[in-house]
N, C-alpha and C positions, 0 to 999 in steps of 0.2 A: 406436550413433550415428545410424542411419537413423531409428529411432523418435523420437529427440530432434528431428531436423529436421522430422518430420511434426508434432509437437506445437508447435514453434515457428511453423510455417506456419499452423496452426490458430489460434494465439494472435493472430497479426497479422491474419488475416482476420476473426476475431470482434471484435477491438478496433476496427478501422478500417473494416471493410466493404470492404477492398481485396483484390484477387486476388494482388497481388505487392507487394514492397517497392519504394519509389521509387528510380529512378536519375536523378540530376540533371545528367547530361551535356548535356541540352538546355536547361539553365538557366544564366543568367549574372547575377550580382549586380553592378550597375553603381554603386550608391551606397548608403550606409548611415549613419544617425545614430540618436539616441536615440528619435525619434518615428516614423521611417519608413524604408523601403528601396525601391530601384528595381531591378526585375528585367527581364530580357529572355528570353522563351521562344521557341525556334526549333523548329518542327515538322520533324523529320528522318525519313528512311527512309519517306517517304510512298509508298503504292502502292495501286493499284486492282487487285484480284485477281479472277480468275474464280471464281465460287462454285457456283451450282447452276442447272440449267435446267428449265423446264417447257414441254414441247412444243418449239417452235422458238425460244423466247425464252430468252436467256442472261442471267442476273443476275450482278452483281458485288458485291464486298465491299471496303470501304475499311479500310486499316490504316495505322498510323504507329508510330514508336518510342515506347514507354511509354504506348501507348493503353490505354484501359479502357472496356469496354462496360457501360453502366448499364441496369438494367431500368426503362425509362421509358415514358411514354405517347406518345412521339414516333412518327411514322408510319414512319420509316426507322431502321434500326439503325446509327447513326453513333457512332463512338467519341469519347471526350472525354479530356482530360488532367486528372487530379486531383492537386492539390498540397496537402500538409498543412503548415500553419503553426502554430508555437507562439504562444500569446497570453498576456498577463498573466492571473493567476488570476481576477480579477474584471473582466477587460477584454474587448476585441473588436478586430476589424480591419475596415477597408473598403478597397476597391480603386478606384483611379483609373486609367483607361486613358489612356496618354500617346500612343501611336502604334501603328499596325499596318500590315502589308503583306499584300495579298490577291492571289490569282491564280485563274484559272478553268480547271478541267479539264473538257473536253468529252467527249461520247460515253460517258457514265457511266449505267449502267442498274441501279438499285437496286430491290430487291423490297420491297413494303410488308409490314410485319409483320402476321401473321394475327390475333394476339391481343395487343392493347395492354395493357401492364401499367401500372397507375396508380402514380404517385409524387408526392411533394410537391415534387420538384425542379423548378425553372424553368430550362429550358435554351434559352429563346428568346434570351437574351443571350449575348454573346461570353464574358463573365466573370460568374459568379454565385458566391454564398457558400453553402456547405453548413452543416450543423449544427455547433454547438460540442460537444465531448466531452472527456472526461478520459482520457488515456493515462498510467497509472501515476501519476506525480506532476507531470504537466504538463497544462495545458489546451491543446486543439488545435482548430483550425477548418479546414475544407476550403475550398479555392478550386478551382472547377470551370471549366476552360477548354473552351469548345465551339467549336473552330476550323472546323467544317464546316457548310455549308448547302446542301441539295440542291434543285435546281429540276427537277421531274419533266417539265414540259412542254418544257423545253429540253434535258433529259438532260445537265445540266451541274452541276458541283459547285464551290462557292466554297470555297477553302482559305485561311484566314488563317494563313500560315506563319511570320509573325514578329509577336510581340506584346510591346510594352514597357508595363509597368504599375507603378504606385506602390502600395505597401502601407503604410497608415497604421495605427499601433497606438494603442489607447486603453486607459487604466486602468493607471497606474503603469508606463508603458513604459520609464521611465528607471531602473528597479530594477537594482541591481548586486550581486546575491547571488553566492554561490559554488556552482557545480554540484557536487553530491555523488553519487558513484556508489553505487548501492545494490543491485547484483547483476549477474549475467551478461547480463541483457537490456538493460543501459544502452546498449550499442552500437546498439540498434534506433533510438535517437533520431536518430543521424546518418543512418540510412538512410530514416527516415520523415519527418523534418522538414526542409523547405527551409531554414528560418532557424535551424538548430540553434545556430549560433554566437551569435546574439542571444537565442534562446529559452532557452538554458541558464541565463540569469540569472533566469528566471521560474519556476524549479522551486518547486513548492508545498512549504512547510515540512512536515516530518513531525511530526504531532502524537503526542507520546509521553504515554501515561498509565501511570503507575507504580502498579500495584495494591498493590505492596509498598513503599510510599513511606517507611516508617519501619523502622528496625532498632533494635538495642539502643542505649541512650544512651551518653554518654561515661563514662569512668571504668573502673575495673578490674572484670573479671568472672572468676569462678572456675567452671570447668566440671567436672561429674561425670556419669557415665554410669549409666543405668538399663536393665536387661535383663529385669526381671520386674515384673509388676503387683504393687503392694503399698503398704503404709504405710511411709514412710521418716522417720527421725528425725535431726535435726542438732543437735548440742550444742556449747557453747563449746569443749569438749575436742577434738571432731572438727575444728573449724576450726583450733585451735592445732596439732594433730598434722599438719595439712596445710600448715603454714607460714604461716597467715593470722594477722596481728596483730589480735587482738580486744580489745585493751586499751581500756577506756572506749568500747566499741562500743555505740551505741544500738540497742536491739532493734527500734525502728521503722525503722531504716535498712536492715534486711535485706529483700531482694526476690529473688524467684525467677522465672525466665523459661523458658518452653517452649511449643511449639505443639501439644502433645497426642500426638505420635507418629505420627499418620496422615500418609500422603503428601498433598501439596498437591493440591487439585482441579485437573484440567486445564482446567476451565471457569473462567476468571479472574473471571467475574461471579457465580459461585455463592456461596452463603452458607455452606454447610457445608465445613469443611476448607479454608477460603480466608481466613485471617486477614489483616487489613490490615497487621499488623506482628507482630514477635515478642511474644507475649502474656505478661502477668504471671500467674503462678500464685498462687491464693489459698492461704495457709498458716495453720496454727494456731500462734500464738506464745504461749508460757507464760513469763511473767516472774514466777517463783516468789517472788523477794524484793522484787518491786514497786519496784525502784530505777530502772527505765527502761533498764537496761543488759543486754546479753546476756552474762551471766557466771554463775558458780556452777553451780547445778543447772537453770538455764533450758534450754529446748529448743524446737525447731520441729518440726512434723509436717506432712507433705504426702503426697498420694497420687500415686505415680509410675506412669507407664504405659510398658509395653514397646512395642517396634515390632511384633513378631510376636505379635499377640493379637487379641482381639475388640473391635470398635468398633460403636457403634450407628449405623445408617444411617437418617437421618430420612426420606429419600425412599422407601426400601423398608420403613420401619417395622419393622426387625428388626436383630439383631446379625449382622455379617458379619466373618469372620476375615480378617485381613490378614497376608500374608507380604511384608514390606517389600522392594522391589526394589533398594534402594540401600545399606542398612546393617543392622546387627544391634543397635546401641546407640542409645538415645534420650538425647540430650544435654541436660542442664539447666544453666542459667547462674545463679549466685548473685552478687548484688551486695551489698556492705556499705556502699555510699556513697549509698544512696537516702534517701527520706523518705516517711513515711506508706505503708509497704508494704501491698500488698493482703492482707487477712486474711479467713479464714473466720468466718462468724457462728456463735456458739454459742447454740443455742436450748434452754432448759430443757425437760425431759421432763414 
């Protein structure tokens, strides 16, 4: 259980660049409609802590609840509040500041950072937007609240402790889809997205590509098993003995289906051992009385493959023996309701 928690934490950090999941007890949603929402953020548990000293000078450190320290080019290491908002798939958001409340904290001594770290973030504004990114099947955009401004000459800190702002959504914001859970990590949405209740309607549809989009067609199919490589013969008598009505059966209506006996390729885009559908097997059909029906001494021939045998590997350019991990019998399917069945070509010697 401990290692699962570690992996989950790493997943969150790598996906969002955050050190922790959000806690929204400092947020209040005041109004919501299809196109916008109004929120109020209250900075709580603010404190100025003693940090480190050099000689006789004592420096301090500023913290508040849900604060996050960014690697920026700012002169002083001041925390920000980062909020993640879901946005429409091809949309965006903008922020409109409605009101704010400031207060001044005096006798604050902050240390200048020795090595400024460059960043593309602009933290000069009270509210700024971060980059858009995709988290699983939702598009997300950061809203960065920078509630602190330090005045070195006055040793004072301006704290914007209450901020009311409007979030305007653009790009099919009125969508009303149905949120679909797709795994154990779905609960992360509620912890990472301020507007989960609205953003759940903007879940990106999952694109499904069915590499095996076709199966056997409609009609009756008769199954028989092959356990050894070899030439196999089907006669009208063998069909009749199996309970198949072959009265006035067209010889061209006979079709045989099988995928060759090799396990399917785990690489779904591969060409070898990755048929798009259950394939038809070419057979030799002998209509000895030339009446177009499968009767009398007529017969079919096909080469059957076992599962546990040798197969030619085109990438390795050699034969490789397979021991099938799932079965011991290769199942063939015979249809008597087809038309223009696949046939082997007979070339004269």
